[in-house]
C-alpha positions in Angstrom: -28.8 44.4 71.8 -26.7 43.9 74.7 -24.1 46.1 72.9 -26.7 48.8 72.6 -27.6 48.5 76.3 -23.7 48.7 77.1 -23.3 51.9 74.9 -26.3 53.7 76.4 -25.2 53.1 79.9 -21.7 54.2 79.0 -23.1 57.6 77.4 -25.4 58.0 80.4 -22.5 57.5 82.8 -20.4 59.9 80.8 -23.3 62.7 81.0 -23.5 61.9 84.6 -20.0 62.3 85.4 -19.6 65.6 83.3 -22.5 67.2 85.4 -20.9 65.8 88.7 -17.7 67.2 87.8 -19.3 70.5 86.5 -20.3 71.2 89.9 -16.6 71.3 90.9 -15.6 73.7 87.9 -15.0 77.4 88.3 -17.6 79.0 85.6 -15.5 82.1 85.4 -12.5 80.1 84.6 -14.1 77.6 82.2 -14.9 78.7 78.5 -15.4 76.4 75.4 -13.1 77.2 72.6 -16.0 78.8 70.6 -16.7 81.0 73.6 -13.4 82.0 74.0 -13.2 82.9 70.4 -16.5 85.0 70.6 -15.2 87.0 73.6 -11.8 87.8 72.1 -13.4 89.0 69.0 -15.8 91.2 70.7 -13.2 92.8 73.2 -11.0 93.4 69.9 -13.5 94.6 67.6 -16.2 96.4 69.6 -14.0 99.6 70.0 -14.1 99.9 65.9 -17.8 100.0 66.1 -19.8 103.3 66.4 -23.3 104.3 67.0 -24.8 106.9 64.4 -27.6 109.3 64.9 -29.5 111.0 62.1 -31.3 114.0 62.7 -33.1 116.8 60.6 -33.9 120.2 61.2 -37.6 121.1 61.0 -39.1 124.5 61.4 -42.3 124.6 63.4 -45.6 126.3 62.1 -45.8 128.3 65.2 -42.0 129.1 65.5 -39.3 130.4 63.1 -36.5 128.5 64.9 -35.8 125.0 63.5 -35.7 122.2 65.8 -33.5 119.1 65.7 -35.6 116.1 65.1 -34.1 112.8 65.6 -34.7 110.3 62.2 -33.2 107.2 63.5 -30.3 105.5 64.6 -27.8 103.0 62.8 -24.2 101.7 63.1 -21.0 102.3 61.5 -17.4 101.3 61.9 -13.9 103.1 61.8 -12.2 102.7 58.6 -8.8 104.0 59.3 -6.8 106.4 61.9 -7.8 109.6 59.8 -11.2 109.4 61.1 -13.3 108.0 58.4 -16.3 106.1 59.2 -18.3 103.7 57.0 -22.1 102.9 57.2 -25.1 102.4 55.1 -26.4 105.2 52.8 -29.8 104.8 54.1 -28.6 105.2 57.7 -27.8 108.9 56.9 -29.9 109.8 54.0 -31.5 113.1 54.2 -29.9 114.0 57.5 -29.0 117.4 58.3 -27.1 116.7 61.4 -25.2 113.1 61.8 -23.9 112.4 65.4 -21.2 109.6 65.6 -20.7 108.1 69.2 -17.8 106.0 69.9 -17.5 103.1 72.3 -16.2 105.3 75.3 -19.6 107.3 74.8 -17.9 110.6 73.3 -19.9 111.8 70.5 -19.0 114.0 67.5 -20.7 115.4 64.6 -19.7 114.1 61.5 -19.0 115.6 58.0 -20.4 113.6 55.0 -17.6 112.7 52.5 -19.3 110.6 49.9 -22.1 108.3 49.3 -23.3 105.2 46.7 -26.9 104.6 47.0 -26.5 101.9 44.4 -24.4 100.0 46.9 -26.0 101.3 50.0 -22.8 102.8 51.3 -21.7 106.2 52.8 -18.5 107.6 54.3 -18.4 110.1 56.9 -15.6 111.9 59.0 -15.0 112.9 62.3 -12.1 114.8 63.8 -10.7 112.8 66.6 -7.1 112.2 67.6 -5.7 109.0 66.0 -5.0 107.7 69.6 -8.8 107.5 70.2 -9.5 105.5 66.9 -9.6 101.7 66.6 -9.9 100.9 62.9 -11.5 97.7 61.8 -9.3 94.8 60.2 -10.2 94.1 56.8 -10.7 90.6 55.5 -11.4 88.8 52.3 -14.9 87.9 51.3 -13.9 85.6 48.5 -12.6 83.2 51.0 -16.1 82.8 52.6 -17.9 79.3 52.5 -21.6 78.5 53.5 -21.2 77.2 57.2 -18.4 79.6 58.1 -19.0 81.4 61.7 -19.8 85.1 61.4 -20.3 87.7 64.0 -22.3 90.8 64.0 -21.8 93.9 66.2 -24.0 96.8 66.1 -26.9 98.9 67.8 -30.2 97.1 67.3 -33.2 99.2 68.6 -30.6 101.7 70.0 -29.2 99.1 72.3 -25.2 99.9 72.0 -22.8 97.4 71.1 -24.7 94.3 70.7 -23.0 91.2 69.4 -24.7 88.1 67.7 -23.5 84.9 66.3 -24.4 82.8 63.3 -23.2 81.3 60.1 -22.9 82.2 56.4 -26.2 81.0 55.1 -25.6 81.4 51.5 -23.5 83.5 49.2 -24.0 85.3 45.8 -27.5 86.7 46.8 -29.2 89.8 45.2 -31.0 92.5 47.0 -32.4 95.9 45.9 -30.4 98.9 47.1 -32.2 102.1 47.9 -31.9 103.4 44.5 -33.5 100.0 43.0 -30.2 98.9 41.6 -29.2 95.4 42.4 -26.4 94.8 44.9 -24.7 91.7 43.8 -22.7 88.9 45.5 -24.6 89.7 49.0 -23.7 87.5 51.9 -26.8 86.1 53.7 -26.4 85.1 57.3 -28.6 83.8 60.3 -26.9 86.1 62.7 -29.5 88.3 64.2 -29.6 91.5 62.4 -32.4 93.8 63.7 -33.3 97.6 63.0 -30.3 99.7 64.0 -27.6 97.1 63.0 -27.7 98.7 59.5 -24.1 99.7 58.7 -22.4 97.6 61.3 -19.6 95.2 60.5 -19.9 91.4 59.7 -16.9 89.5 61.0 -15.4 86.4 60.6 -13.8 84.0 63.3 -10.4 86.1 63.2 -12.4 89.3 63.8 -11.8 90.6 60.2 -14.4 92.5 58.6 -16.2 90.4 55.7 -19.2 92.4 55.2 -21.5 95.4 55.9 -24.9 94.8 57.5 -27.5 96.2 55.3 -30.7 94.5 55.3 -32.9 92.0 56.9 -35.8 90.0 55.3 -38.7 90.3 57.6 -42.4 91.2 57.0 -42.4 92.3 60.7 -39.1 94.3 60.4 -37.4 92.2 63.0 -34.8 89.4 62.9 -36.2 86.4 61.2 -32.9 84.4 60.7 -32.1 85.9 57.2 -30.0 88.9 57.2 -27.8 90.4 54.3 -24.3 92.0 54.3 -22.4 94.0 51.4 -19.2 91.8 50.8 -16.0 93.6 52.3 -14.4 93.0 48.7 -17.1 95.3 47.1 -16.4 98.0 50.2 -12.7 97.8 49.8 -13.2 98.9 46.1 -15.9 101.6 46.6 -14.8 103.3 49.9 -11.5 104.7 48.7 -13.2 106.3 45.8 -15.8 107.9 48.0 -13.1 109.3 50.4 -11.1 110.8 47.3 -13.9 111.9 44.9 -17.1 111.9 47.0 -18.5 109.3 44.6 -17.8 106.2 42.8 -15.9 106.5 39.6 -17.5 104.1 37.3 -16.8 105.1 33.7 -19.0 106.0 31.0 -19.5 104.7 27.6 -20.8 107.9 26.1 -24.4 107.0 25.4 -27.8 107.9 27.2 -30.2 105.3 27.9 -34.2 105.4 27.2 -36.3 106.3 30.0 -38.7 103.6 31.4 -36.5 100.7 29.9 -38.7 98.0 31.1 -41.5 99.4 29.6 -40.0 99.8 26.1 -38.3 96.3 26.3 -41.6 94.8 26.9 -43.3 96.9 24.2 -40.6 96.0 21.7 -40.0 92.4 22.8 -36.4 92.8 23.3 -33.6 92.2 25.8 -30.4 94.6 26.4 -29.9 98.1 26.8 -31.7 100.6 24.3 -29.3 103.4 23.2 -31.5 106.3 23.4 -28.7 108.7 21.9 -25.0 108.9 21.5 -23.2 111.9 23.2 -21.6 114.1 20.1 -17.8 113.6 19.7 -17.5 110.5 22.0 -16.4 107.2 20.8 -19.8 105.7 20.2 -20.6 108.4 18.0 -17.2 108.2 16.3 -17.7 104.4 15.5 -21.1 104.8 14.0 -23.3 103.6 17.2 -26.7 105.0 16.7 -29.6 106.0 18.9 -33.2 106.1 18.5 -34.5 108.1 15.4 -37.8 109.5 14.4 -39.0 108.6 10.9 -42.1 109.0 8.8 -45.4 110.0 10.5 -43.3 110.4 14.0 -42.6 106.8 14.4 -39.5 106.0 16.5 -37.3 103.6 14.9 -34.7 101.4 17.2 -31.0 102.0 16.8 -28.6 99.9 18.7 -29.4 97.7 21.4 -26.4 96.6 23.5 -26.6 92.9 24.6 -23.1 92.0 25.2 -19.9 93.6 26.6 -16.5 92.1 26.7 -18.3 88.7 26.5 -20.8 89.2 29.3 -24.3 89.3 28.7 -26.1 92.4 29.2 -30.0 91.9 29.7 -30.7 95.2 31.3 -29.3 98.4 32.9 -28.2 96.5 36.0 -26.3 94.1 34.0 -24.8 97.0 32.0 -23.8 99.0 35.2 -22.2 96.0 36.5 -20.1 95.3 33.8 -18.7 99.0 33.6 -18.2 98.7 37.5 -15.4 96.3 36.7 -13.6 98.6 34.4 -11.8 102.1 34.7 -11.4 105.2 32.5 -9.2 104.4 29.5 -10.1 100.7 29.2 -11.4 99.5 25.9 -14.4 97.4 25.9 -15.7 95.3 23.0 -19.3 95.7 22.6 -21.9 93.8 20.6 -25.5 95.2 19.7 -28.3 94.4 17.5 -29.6 97.0 14.9 -32.0 96.0 12.3 -31.8 92.2 12.7 -27.9 92.8 12.3 -25.1 92.1 14.9 -22.8 95.2 15.2 -19.6 95.0 16.9 -17.6 98.2 18.4 -14.5 98.6 20.4 -15.0 101.7 22.6 -12.8 103.5 25.2 -14.3 104.3 28.4 -14.1 107.7 29.8 -14.0 109.1 33.4 -17.7 110.1 34.7 -18.4 113.8 34.3 -17.5 115.9 37.2 -20.5 117.6 39.2 
């Protein structure tokens, strides 16, 4: 008991001593190591963050002259010295005019370069001298752990260059994209992310990009301590393809899917991707894969149902697309299907996606 009283007295004296000494400290010169890290990251990284305004041209009933009407605002960041800007697809969706404002306040009209609604990513381009651009530093999202510090910089509610700090709350989350596809391996964070933060960078304690802020989980639409970011390793794979081709170069198998797949999967009590048809001359047709067939009295008979690709389970179209995204045209994949209570095996070479 005496030891406890002595310990409490020692703690009290220590706290009292700190507050007494703090009166003599210069606040402008005093910073904790965490504060110094936050300040350094903000100063170094905020020039890479841009404000994006999305506008549409609307023609009034009373006038033939179209008027520019703001649709919303968001955030983006400078990808490289060539003027490419990365943001969320939903930030620039259906825009006629997109304006990018740099940290120094100068604004430029942006040209859309490419987009991937399935991953909620888009690339814009502005014509700016290299000396005025400060590209973000790329990190590695595979090194993240729950509890690591993260920093979000963006323009919530139109308030430009706002920084919030938090931690990685969870890894490997799934969220729905605007196209209803699942975005996998998403980072969850408690760093405050609000409307307007979309498309902005999520940074680690070295100021490296480890994610693109894309969504919040909140009934009110405001921060509730749960935000999500697309991992930078996904972004590093997709953005170069958007810059070069305008869209993601996910290879194709040479089949068509059945419309309303969930309805038919439930109707027939099966899991997997139902092959509706095979493309004439493509590998699936050559090796004997079959689609749906109409038999006696107009009854539809199932053909092949894909349930595994390269050893990975395929339960639905999301699984199917996720596996193909890991490959490139020319790769040969091993496919297992069910047909008439039999297991069928195929080796099929993937082809480049069709051009627009």
